[in-house]
C-alpha positions as MATLAB code, in Angstrom:
seq = 'XXXXXXXXXXXXXXXXXXXXXXXXXXXXXXXXXXXXXXXXXXXXXXXXXXXXXXXXXXXXXXXXXXXXXXXXXXXXXXXXXXXXXXXXXXXXXXXXXXXXXXXXXXXXXXXXXXXXXXXXXXXXXXXXXXXXXXXXXXXXXXXXXXXXXXXXXXXXXXXXXXXXXXXXXXXXXXXXXXXXXXXXXXXXXXXXXXXXXXXXXXXXXXXXXXXXXXXXXXXXXXXXXXXXXXXXXXXXXXXXXXXXXXXXXXXXXXXXXXXXXXXXXXXXXXXXXXXXXXXXXXXXXXXXXXXXXXXXXXXXXXXXXXXXXXXXXXXXXXXXXXXXXXXXXXXXXXXXXXXXXXXXXXXXXXXXXXXXXXXXXXXXXXXXXXXXXXXXXXXXXXXXXXXXXXXXXXXXXXXXXXXXXXXXXXXXXXXXXXXXXXXXXXXXXXXXXXXXXXXXXXXXXXXXXXXXXXXXXXXXXXXXXXXXXXXXXXXXXXXXXXXXXXXXXXXXXXXXXXXXXXXXXXXXXXXXXXXXXXXXXXXXXXXXXXXXXXXXXXXXXXXXXXXXXXXXXXXXXXXXXXXXXXXXXXXXXXXXXXXXXXXXXXXXXXXXXXXXXXXXXXXXXXXXXXXXXXXXXXXXXXXXXXXXXXXXXXXXXXXXXXXXXXXXXXXXXXXXXXXXXXXXX';
ca = [
     -37.658   29.494   73.108;
     -39.845   30.747   70.713;
     -42.477   32.326   72.899;
     -39.644   33.721   75.863;
     -37.022   36.765   75.218;
     -34.349   35.673   73.625;
     -30.546   35.975   75.523;
     -28.683   38.201   74.615;
     -25.051   37.820   74.756;
     -24.489   41.022   77.291;
     -27.036   39.259   79.953;
     -26.148   36.671   82.047;
     -25.185   33.560   80.427;
     -23.866   35.894   77.148;
     -20.399   34.061   77.187;
     -21.893   30.722   76.333;
     -24.143   31.765   73.874;
     -20.714   33.744   72.017;
     -19.044   30.102   72.263;
     -22.402   27.924   71.333;
     -23.339   30.699   68.348;
     -18.913   30.340   67.026;
     -19.356   26.790   66.750;
     -22.666   26.783   64.691;
     -21.540   29.340   62.179;
     -18.418   26.838   61.734;
     -20.614   23.826   60.928;
     -23.337   25.742   59.669;
     -22.012   28.548   57.603;
     -23.828   31.125   59.494;
     -21.392   33.880   60.085;
     -21.958   37.347   61.098;
     -20.415   40.508   59.518;
     -17.716   40.832   57.835;
     -14.815   43.435   58.593;
     -12.667   44.779   55.872;
      -9.627   47.049   56.140;
     -12.007   50.062   54.622;
     -14.407   49.977   57.870;
     -17.386   48.871   55.590;
     -19.252   45.973   56.377;
     -20.325   42.967   54.548;
     -23.108   40.523   55.470;
     -22.622   36.613   55.393;
     -24.702   35.367   53.516;
     -26.780   33.021   55.823;
     -27.957   29.273   54.497;
     -27.513   25.583   55.590;
     -25.247   23.505   53.780;
     -26.361   21.441   51.156;
     -25.092   18.451   49.460;
     -25.246   18.072   45.893;
     -25.420   15.712   43.495;
     -24.745   15.229   39.315;
     -25.652   13.116   37.121;
     -22.856   12.515   34.367;
     -23.478   10.412   31.293;
     -20.810    9.130   28.579;
     -23.210    8.047   25.346;
     -20.414    8.814   22.328;
     -17.370    6.674   22.955;
     -13.827    7.911   20.661;
     -10.860    4.964   20.082;
      -7.961    4.509   21.175;
      -6.016    7.215   22.673;
      -2.561    6.180   23.915;
      -1.189    9.380   24.731;
      -1.074   11.591   28.039;
      -4.661   13.314   27.024;
      -7.079   10.164   27.221;
     -10.133   10.805   27.930;
     -13.078    9.011   29.893;
     -14.469    8.662   26.990;
     -11.586    7.103   25.144;
      -9.972    3.878   25.566;
      -6.595    3.726   27.018;
      -6.578   -0.587   26.302;
      -8.493   -2.024   23.847;
      -8.539   -5.374   21.640;
     -11.006   -6.640   19.523;
     -13.747   -3.569   19.740;
     -14.531   -1.107   16.479;
     -15.938    1.944   15.688;
     -18.711   -0.046   13.245;
     -21.759    0.867   16.066;
     -20.328    4.084   16.516;
     -21.108    6.207   18.803;
     -21.582    2.967   21.062;
     -18.655    0.948   21.517;
     -18.769   -2.033   19.650;
     -16.790   -5.812   19.302;
     -15.614   -5.847   16.122;
     -17.409   -8.173   13.645;
     -16.848  -12.355   13.663;
     -13.452  -13.636   10.845;
     -13.810  -15.897    8.816;
     -11.016  -18.416    8.169;
     -10.765  -18.818    4.085;
      -8.096  -22.355    4.718;
      -4.836  -23.176    5.651;
      -2.022  -21.645    4.448;
       2.067  -21.171    5.521;
       4.930  -20.043    4.217;
       3.063  -16.921    2.590;
       5.166  -14.723    0.623;
       2.629  -12.178   -1.169;
      -0.839  -12.112   -1.787;
      -3.339  -10.184   -4.410;
      -6.458  -10.107   -5.858;
      -7.048   -9.468   -9.368;
     -10.573  -11.428  -10.428;
      -9.434  -13.564   -7.706;
      -7.322  -14.641   -5.005;
      -3.970  -15.082   -5.387;
      -1.045  -15.949   -3.580;
       2.357  -17.466   -3.157;
       3.098  -19.813   -0.970;
       6.916  -20.911   -0.467;
       7.382  -21.516   -4.400;
       3.848  -22.165   -5.138;
       1.266  -19.916   -6.671;
      -2.224  -20.617   -5.665;
      -4.835  -18.260   -7.467;
      -8.592  -19.483   -6.902;
     -11.141  -17.560   -8.940;
     -14.157  -14.900   -7.825;
     -16.454  -16.921  -10.049;
     -16.438  -19.981   -8.357;
     -13.911  -21.657  -11.807;
     -11.178  -23.917  -11.259;
      -8.755  -22.996   -8.843;
      -5.129  -22.836  -10.612;
      -2.228  -24.461   -8.479;
       1.591  -24.397   -9.669;
       3.775  -26.171   -7.955;
       7.370  -25.086   -8.013;
       6.879  -22.671  -10.109;
       8.096  -19.731   -8.423;
      11.595  -18.565   -6.234;
      10.894  -18.801   -2.222;
      11.416  -15.145   -1.898;
       9.363  -12.207   -0.975;
       6.940  -10.895   -3.664;
       6.517   -7.950   -5.273;
       2.887   -7.941   -7.380;
       0.891   -5.409   -9.556;
      -2.209   -6.341  -12.063;
      -2.154   -5.096  -15.297;
      -5.174   -6.222  -17.745;
      -5.648  -10.205  -16.603;
      -2.231  -10.730  -15.607;
      -0.653   -9.857  -12.221;
       3.026   -9.023  -12.467;
       5.401  -10.843  -10.413;
       9.057   -9.460   -9.494;
      12.149  -10.515   -8.691;
      11.035  -13.379  -10.382;
       9.678  -11.244  -13.660;
       6.809  -13.358  -14.253;
       3.146  -13.021  -15.109;
       0.333  -15.458  -13.763;
      -2.721  -15.011  -16.821;
      -6.233  -14.984  -14.387;
      -8.054  -16.012  -18.026;
      -5.703  -19.033  -19.271;
      -4.151  -19.967  -15.535;
      -0.677  -19.659  -17.607;
       2.588  -18.151  -15.849;
       5.251  -17.086  -17.985;
       7.756  -14.418  -18.293;
       8.427  -11.604  -18.651;
      11.455  -11.220  -20.221;
      13.172  -13.696  -23.084;
      16.889  -14.728  -24.033;
      18.360  -16.320  -26.967;
      22.074  -17.539  -27.505;
      23.803  -19.048  -31.138;
      24.842  -21.947  -29.808;
      26.685  -22.484  -32.267;
      24.659  -22.604  -34.838;
      24.786  -20.576  -37.929;
      22.966  -17.342  -38.365;
      22.142  -15.340  -41.912;
      21.801  -12.174  -42.037;
      20.278  -10.586  -45.544;
      18.841   -6.623  -46.088;
      14.357   -7.109  -46.714;
      11.908   -4.890  -47.351;
       9.493   -3.807  -43.849;
       7.830   -6.664  -44.854;
      10.831   -9.342  -44.080;
      10.424   -9.720  -48.231;
      14.289  -10.669  -49.520;
      14.498   -9.721  -53.007;
      17.104  -11.758  -55.477;
      17.963   -9.822  -58.187;
      18.473  -11.344  -61.696;
      19.074   -7.383  -63.031;
      23.005   -5.982  -62.434;
      24.234   -3.037  -63.969;
      24.312    0.593  -64.058;
      22.606    1.318  -67.069;
      18.367    0.560  -67.211;
      18.114   -2.882  -68.506;
      16.374   -3.182  -72.415;
      13.286   -5.619  -73.008;
      11.883   -5.866  -68.670;
       9.361   -8.448  -67.930;
       6.822   -8.053  -65.031;
       8.266   -9.444  -62.214;
      11.656   -8.037  -63.246;
      14.543   -7.018  -59.823;
      17.265   -5.186  -60.765;
      20.252   -3.491  -59.182;
      21.058   -0.710  -60.026;
      25.265   -0.659  -59.329;
      27.630    2.114  -58.852;
      30.427    1.261  -60.837;
      32.993    2.181  -58.214;
      30.434    0.052  -55.294;
      28.496   -2.508  -57.016;
      27.032   -3.775  -53.443;
      27.581   -0.126  -51.855;
      24.031    1.015  -50.041;
      24.950    3.976  -52.769;
      23.211    1.539  -55.162;
      19.318    1.027  -56.104;
      16.967   -2.002  -55.613;
      14.090   -1.237  -58.516;
      10.716   -4.017  -59.283;
       9.778   -3.738  -62.554;
       5.944   -3.902  -63.169;
       4.268   -3.575  -67.123;
       1.587   -1.052  -65.398;
       4.373    1.326  -63.425;
       7.241    0.612  -64.650;
      10.699    0.527  -62.760;
       9.917    1.166  -58.885;
      12.343    1.797  -56.020;
      12.772   -0.991  -53.390;
      13.495    0.396  -49.575;
      15.576   -2.549  -48.395;
      15.207   -0.641  -44.938;
      15.096   -3.858  -42.496;
      16.882   -7.397  -41.624;
      15.671  -10.816  -41.805;
      17.668  -12.496  -38.989;
      17.267  -16.378  -39.197;
      18.159  -18.593  -36.850;
      16.909  -21.742  -35.154;
      14.428  -21.127  -32.788;
      15.207  -17.125  -33.007;
      11.559  -16.860  -33.910;
       9.822  -17.831  -31.158;
      11.829  -16.149  -28.192;
      10.172  -13.315  -29.364;
       6.980  -11.134  -30.233;
       6.357   -8.458  -32.976;
       7.441   -4.741  -31.236;
       9.786   -6.429  -28.944;
      12.482   -4.140  -28.213;
      15.761   -6.644  -27.755;
      19.215   -5.873  -26.530;
      21.728   -8.346  -29.626;
      25.182   -8.928  -27.939;
      28.196  -11.193  -29.966;
      27.409   -9.661  -33.325;
      30.896   -9.484  -35.246;
      32.311   -6.356  -36.225;
      31.722   -6.825  -40.085;
      27.948   -7.812  -39.374;
      28.381   -4.228  -38.036;
      29.536   -2.648  -40.828;
      27.837   -4.264  -43.750;
      24.623   -3.030  -42.520;
      23.783   -0.708  -39.785;
      26.065   -0.074  -35.875;
      22.720   -0.539  -34.345;
      23.118   -4.813  -34.518;
      25.659   -3.236  -31.308;
      22.190   -2.267  -29.260;
      18.714   -2.680  -28.571;
      16.629   -2.914  -31.981;
      13.331   -3.179  -33.099;
      11.320   -6.885  -33.713;
       9.083   -5.555  -36.758;
       7.772   -9.029  -36.957;
       7.812  -12.761  -36.715;
       9.144  -15.498  -39.403;
       9.113  -19.389  -37.994;
      12.654  -18.694  -36.760;
      13.678  -15.378  -38.379;
      12.777  -11.840  -36.838;
      12.098   -8.252  -39.168;
      14.324   -6.210  -37.531;
      13.905   -2.505  -37.624;
      17.557   -0.364  -38.172;
      19.306    2.530  -39.395;
      21.248    1.326  -42.720;
      24.339    2.689  -42.702;
      24.808    4.835  -45.872;
      28.764    4.445  -45.736;
      28.124    0.596  -46.189;
      30.075   -0.967  -49.409;
      28.445   -4.160  -48.443;
      24.960   -3.617  -47.948;
      23.091   -6.292  -50.708;
      24.421   -9.241  -49.557;
      23.712  -11.806  -47.407;
      26.265  -12.638  -44.029;
      26.619  -16.442  -42.958;
      27.965  -16.167  -38.706;
      29.501  -19.339  -37.452;
      31.959  -19.300  -34.669;
      34.453  -20.080  -36.701;
      33.897  -17.331  -39.357;
      31.520  -15.033  -41.291;
      30.872  -15.717  -45.179;
      29.264  -12.672  -46.859;
      27.591  -13.086  -50.514;
      26.591  -10.116  -52.676;
      23.044  -10.466  -54.496;
      24.722  -12.241  -57.326;
      25.453  -14.753  -55.839;
      28.892  -15.345  -57.311;
      30.757  -12.807  -55.176;
      32.079  -13.491  -51.943;
      34.276  -12.125  -49.015;
      35.277  -14.591  -45.972;
      36.781  -13.359  -41.978;
      37.767  -15.040  -40.072;
      37.051  -16.123  -36.237;
      36.721  -16.991  -33.862;
      33.843  -14.809  -32.927;
      31.276  -15.245  -30.034;
      27.991  -16.518  -29.720;
      25.165  -14.424  -31.139;
      22.683  -13.362  -28.262;
      19.736  -11.883  -27.875;
      17.641  -10.699  -24.607;
      13.919   -8.762  -23.924;
      15.267   -7.368  -20.611;
      13.297   -6.876  -18.200;
      14.639   -4.484  -15.018;
      15.454   -5.153  -11.247;
      12.446   -3.126   -9.802;
      12.165   -3.183   -6.183;
       8.846   -1.507   -6.250;
       6.013   -1.537   -8.090;
       2.585   -0.035   -9.194;
      -0.032    0.353  -12.112;
      -1.506    3.650  -13.993;
      -2.563    4.486  -17.038;
      -1.992    1.033  -18.966;
       1.449    1.512  -17.751;
       3.619   -0.731  -15.018;
       5.803    2.190  -12.993;
       8.733    1.111  -10.716;
      12.066    1.649   -9.083;
      15.256    0.512   -8.712;
      17.235    2.168   -6.060;
      20.623    0.460   -7.072;
      20.102    2.248  -10.259;
      18.064    5.011   -8.910;
      16.119    5.139  -11.569;
      11.788    5.670  -12.416;
      11.158    2.900  -15.155;
       7.690    2.810  -17.614;
       6.859   -0.023  -19.991;
       5.942   -0.059  -22.280;
       2.220    1.209  -22.970;
       0.070   -1.943  -22.401;
       3.008   -4.254  -22.633;
       4.757   -5.148  -19.350;
       7.072   -7.258  -21.427;
       8.956   -4.229  -22.930;
      10.973   -1.539  -20.902;
      13.401   -0.166  -23.306;
      11.345    1.260  -26.731;
      12.043    3.480  -27.462;
      10.874    4.836  -30.507;
       9.590    8.286  -30.471;
       6.462    7.556  -29.842;
       3.758    7.943  -27.301;
       3.980    4.141  -26.515;
       7.295    4.433  -25.380;
       9.057    3.173  -22.112;
       9.613    5.510  -19.905;
      12.762    5.891  -17.870;
      14.380    9.458  -15.045;
      17.455    9.006  -12.811;
      16.391   11.197   -9.280;
      18.640   12.719   -7.968;
      17.425   11.992   -4.153;
      20.104   10.342   -2.522;
      18.553    6.673    0.049;
      16.965    3.852   -1.345;
      13.182    3.671   -1.947;
      10.655    2.561    0.170;
       7.578    1.948   -1.426;
       5.493    3.012   -4.390;
       2.419    3.545   -5.042;
      -0.514    5.275   -8.062;
      -3.097    8.049   -6.285;
      -5.096   11.446   -7.431;
      -3.530   10.403  -10.920;
      -0.165   10.159  -10.176;
       2.863    7.915   -9.794;
       3.792    7.938   -6.312;
       7.696    6.998   -5.695;
       8.444    7.291   -1.500;
      11.724    7.464   -0.143;
      11.836    7.610    3.950;
      12.490   11.892    3.425;
      10.939   12.296    0.440;
       8.948   12.176   -2.071;
       8.158   11.903   -5.859;
       5.662   12.314   -8.054;
       5.028   12.127  -11.981;
       2.326   13.081  -13.609;
       1.133   13.589  -17.191;
       0.137   11.531  -19.904;
       3.038   10.107  -22.365;
       6.975    9.775  -22.087;
       7.013   12.990  -24.212;
       5.341   15.344  -21.158;
       5.825   13.791  -17.801;
       7.241   15.768  -15.201;
       8.701   14.518  -11.534;
       8.589   16.976   -8.617;
      10.199   15.884   -5.265;
       9.268   17.001   -2.012;
      10.480   16.578    1.058;
       8.052   14.835    3.868;
       7.341   12.193    5.321;
       7.872    9.344    3.236;
       7.565    5.231    3.665;
       9.090    4.117    6.268;
      11.958    1.101    5.610;
      10.266   -1.947    6.091;
       6.432   -0.768    5.482;
       6.581   -0.747    1.688;
       3.515   -3.110    1.767;
       1.640   -0.113    4.769;
       0.701    1.927    1.720;
      -2.975    1.863    1.060;
      -6.157    3.935   -1.056;
      -9.132    4.209    0.868;
     -11.618    7.554   -0.258;
      -8.851    8.753   -2.976;
      -6.195    8.896   -0.011;
      -3.285    7.086    0.218;
      -2.350    6.263    3.988;
       1.248    4.924    4.723;
       3.305    4.092    8.451;
       6.287    6.364    7.880;
       8.997    7.303   10.517;
       6.891    9.832   12.320;
       3.035    6.998   11.759;
       0.640    7.166    9.862;
       0.544    9.459    7.016;
      -2.446   10.411    4.607;
      -1.607   12.338    1.553;
      -4.666   13.531   -0.722;
      -3.230   15.187   -2.927;
      -1.005   17.781   -1.727;
       1.503   17.392    1.386;
       0.848   14.087    4.359;
      -0.749   14.807    7.599;
      -0.402   12.411   10.337;
      -3.519   10.837   11.575;
      -1.734    8.599   14.027;
      -1.491   11.618   16.856;
      -2.866    9.430   19.823;
      -1.026    6.449   19.633;
       1.923    5.659   20.852;
       4.898    7.290   18.910;
       7.357    5.493   20.447;
       5.957    2.424   20.285;
       5.537    3.761   16.490;
       8.928    4.220   15.500;
      10.197    1.573   16.167;
       7.956   -0.945   14.047;
      10.584   -2.710   11.951;
       7.523   -4.297    9.337;
       4.075   -3.395    8.540;
       1.619   -4.138    6.448;
      -2.029   -2.674    5.441;
      -5.030   -3.361    3.296;
      -8.573   -1.503    3.653;
     -12.212   -2.449    4.111;
     -15.604   -0.474    4.212;
     -14.008    2.862    4.588;
     -11.535    1.245    6.838;
      -7.623    1.128    7.250;
      -5.896   -1.735    9.178;
      -2.516   -1.475   10.007;
      -0.069   -5.112   11.422;
       3.123   -3.293   13.240;
       6.165   -5.913   14.118;
       8.974   -4.314   16.435;
      10.645   -5.181   19.250;
       6.948   -4.967   21.449;
       5.461   -7.179   19.267;
       3.109   -7.420   16.921;
      -0.394   -5.481   16.784;
      -2.954   -4.777   13.885;
      -4.622   -1.204   14.516;
      -7.834   -0.134   12.784;
      -8.196    3.374   11.349;
     -11.869    5.056   10.961;
     -11.067    7.157    8.072;
     -14.529    8.847    8.091;
     -14.683    9.098   12.213;
     -11.016    9.410   12.267;
     -11.344    6.695   15.271;
      -8.564    4.324   16.380;
      -8.728    0.602   17.520;
      -6.868   -2.578   17.796;
      -8.184   -6.283   16.902;
      -6.159   -9.030   17.868;
      -2.658   -9.638   15.538;
      -3.866  -11.152   12.531;
      -2.270  -10.046    9.269;
       1.204  -10.418    8.907;
       0.307  -10.586    5.642;
      -2.544   -8.466    3.881;
      -4.397   -8.109    0.154;
      -8.075   -6.228   -0.123;
     -10.196   -7.158   -2.955;
     -12.392   -3.596   -2.337;
     -15.585   -7.022   -1.006;
     -13.553   -8.249    1.549;
     -10.085   -7.705    3.065;
      -8.103  -10.988    4.031;
      -5.603  -11.759    6.630;
      -2.887  -14.341    7.076;
      -1.883  -15.393   10.425;
       1.048  -17.164    9.401;
      -1.331  -20.257    9.655;
      -4.124  -20.017    8.129;
      -6.172  -16.854    5.652;
      -8.767  -15.724    7.973;
     -12.370  -13.471    6.072;
     -11.874   -9.801    8.138;
     -15.539   -9.683    8.043;
     -17.330  -13.268    8.116;
     -20.698  -12.245    7.254;
     -19.533  -11.014    3.341;
     -18.917  -14.420    2.813;
     -20.683  -17.882    2.795;
     -19.107  -20.349    5.917;
     -18.540  -20.862    9.257;
     -17.428  -17.653   11.055;
     -14.880  -17.423   14.060;
     -16.177  -19.529   17.319;
     -16.007  -16.248   19.222;
     -14.543  -13.196   19.752;
     -12.381  -11.847   22.951;
     -13.030   -8.805   23.853;
     -11.225   -6.443   26.394;
     -11.236   -2.248   26.416;
     -10.039   -0.180   29.343;
     -11.270    3.398   29.568;
      -9.554    6.772   30.794;
      -8.983    8.205   34.095;
     -12.316    9.145   35.220;
     -12.362   12.231   37.170;
      -9.795   14.495   35.622;
     -12.109   16.318   34.161;
     -13.501   18.136   37.156;
     -12.200   20.732   39.118;
     -14.624   20.748   41.943;
     -14.279   18.710   44.925;
     -16.678   16.003   43.456;
     -16.110   12.030   43.857;
     -17.908    9.053   41.606;
     -20.391    7.300   44.095;
     -22.343    5.589   41.337;
     -21.189    3.611   38.075;
     -24.261    1.977   35.805;
     -22.401    0.540   32.965;
     -24.979   -0.191   30.234;
     -24.447   -2.846   26.659;
     -25.766   -4.527   24.519;
     -25.310   -8.170   24.748;
     -26.105   -9.890   21.075;
     -25.211  -13.326   21.374;
     -24.183  -15.096   24.958;
     -21.200  -13.709   26.531;
     -20.030  -13.391   30.301;
     -18.922   -9.414   30.480;
     -16.779   -8.996   33.807;
     -16.279   -5.577   34.461;
     -13.460   -4.116   36.322;
     -11.797   -1.053   38.178;
      -9.168    0.879   39.384;
      -8.620    3.454   42.107;
      -6.418    5.899   41.785;
      -3.627    3.256   40.024;
      -3.887    0.406   41.836;
      -4.735   -3.051   41.540;
      -7.955   -4.080   39.150;
     -10.840   -5.044   41.443;
     -13.479   -7.187   40.226;
     -16.943   -4.977   40.610;
     -19.346   -6.665   38.380;
     -20.473   -9.863   36.005;
     -23.241  -11.056   34.487;
     -23.776  -14.209   31.681;
     -26.363  -13.257   29.278;
     -28.674  -16.429   27.925;
     -29.857  -15.156   24.450;
     -29.215  -12.569   22.213;
     -30.255   -8.395   21.920;
     -29.972   -8.682   26.162;
     -30.026   -5.084   27.581;
     -27.366   -5.514   30.390;
     -27.297   -3.221   33.141;
     -23.958   -3.199   35.357;
     -24.241   -0.445   38.344;
     -21.353   -0.773   41.266;
     -20.451    1.939   43.903;
     -16.986    2.268   43.745;
     -15.288    3.227   47.415;
     -13.793    7.210   47.835;
     -10.947    7.525   44.950;
      -9.489   10.649   42.865;
      -9.627    8.827   39.680;
     -10.038    5.590   38.125;
     -10.777    3.124   35.386;
     -13.181    0.747   34.054;
     -12.070   -2.348   32.659;
     -14.463   -4.368   30.122;
     -13.697   -8.079   30.004;
     -15.485  -11.254   27.852;
     -15.809  -13.231   25.040;
     -18.737  -12.950   22.524;
     -20.140   -9.148   20.600;
     -21.141   -6.800   22.862;
     -21.808   -3.032   22.480;
     -21.487   -0.138   25.102;
     -24.166    1.578   24.688;
     -23.547    3.985   27.526;
     -21.745    4.656   30.891;
     -24.417    6.832   33.878;
     -21.852    8.167   36.953;
     -23.106    9.778   40.263;
     -21.201   12.471   41.247;
     -21.285   13.660   44.625;
     -19.172   16.645   46.890;
     -17.069   15.725   48.942;
     -17.262   18.881   51.133;
     -21.023   19.835   50.714;
     -20.432   21.998   48.098;
     -17.451   23.762   49.795;
     -15.380   23.546   46.955;
     -12.799   26.255   47.970;
     -11.716   24.166   50.499;
     -11.954   26.341   53.815;
     -13.535   27.893   56.703;
     -12.855   31.588   56.630;
     -10.498   32.317   60.245;
     -11.126   35.132   62.477;
      -8.414   36.734   63.976;
];
């Protein structure tokens, strides 16, 4: 008792007292002295055990993490959430249906939205002007498009759509003689053909103003060594340079324009020998006049028939001297003469510094068009406006092209070719062995905030001018490596990537500022970014990714789902979660269901709420069963933002985390 003497162990009942003391020591933690090998003694702490609780609050939510290291604040699975409410976890914005569309072969934005649906081209201007619809205008195949000026250039059709006039025209052009007579005669740079009225080796006497004299060599009266002179009373005899040729035939002038580089074929050898060997290849059209074109050529200085006119037909070539009296006939047959403004077959396209750039895997060549003129790709006149072409030495097919940070980039699966410079004379190319664009992922190239994003065989890469770096470490590497087709677009600093693989299709969103991935319902077989909007095609209709940016109705509801990572792996102590409260804001009426899975088991519904209005704050508390790990899952329809997840952690052994009671030997 408190007032009487305490029992002694060595007194009466001492054994019973000792046993009771042992029991209390094991249960309550009251110990005797510990004896160590050195003979020293140390008293145990004498204290009462307390069961302690700890509060843990998750307020900053990460994005999608499909790896083993997914934390309790990240999502192992997800649909239709985004980082727009970061650090809260908020659902994506509702989309808006623009219109029905099927058979989409390509989408592009230039002053309006251009789509190619089957063989029909449709264009809707941004300013609300009249829409354009051209049926049976293009082939039914996937299009590669690039904009320059007011025109959208379309391959493999090699067509150009003018957004200002609403017209479609061919980039290339061709013409064929078709049995008609073709006339070739030398002229000056302005295309003027002269008919001399004076001939001979000696200067004419008493010339009049406007007389034309062909000063002839006695041994070669019509050769290029002769000289053509024009007389004026003010200046006397002046030399006339006939360093161009005027070619005339029906329809020839309509097929080409001044500045074109034209490839001629079928020109008889007689004509080449008379004027220039240039007639057997590429020539420059200096001017066009009716059915005539004036060609810039390098005259054959050895020619003996230069000062005359050739009339070419399929049966013969008739050469007539400038005096109209001397003729020569060369019998045929001769093939039809053809003229063509060639445009190369290009796999991928991009635009930089008022030039369209493209690459050909068949030739392993990179091309650039003439400055400001996408109709001319083989213009080599030694000027800064020339076309450009370079053969690359790397093996494999090209997989994509883009422009970023002042560079023109051409990708292969295992490499990158980077071109830079201001004109053909100083263009330089460097090649880098790195993770390039994966095959079938050419539409995944997208520039956001001066950084180029694309899908490689290793995952999603970011290129900012140096070497590509991987930004998709949190995504399933196996699934990303099996992607067979990808398309991408950008909106307000987010990179949207639609992938197709044997496992299905997905739409992933990457917030380039926060470095977070999220997943939305899979829409985006084709995408088109305008800077203010992102358009997605789901094989049935075109959708605006952010419906609030455009007038019109938004989609009825957004179905969402989010699954956390395992909760309970981050605390090494023997603790368990005794209470969970999920707090969220409902931006509109929604039915939210909370599920829980314990130790990898089946999902159990642990909470549900039906909100009645907008901006409703909701608490979803529940008491979980005893577990080692737990996952939470939110499902529903509407617009919500998860603000926090509060968890009460309790010690499972009254504060003892060592796992055992000291034993006495």
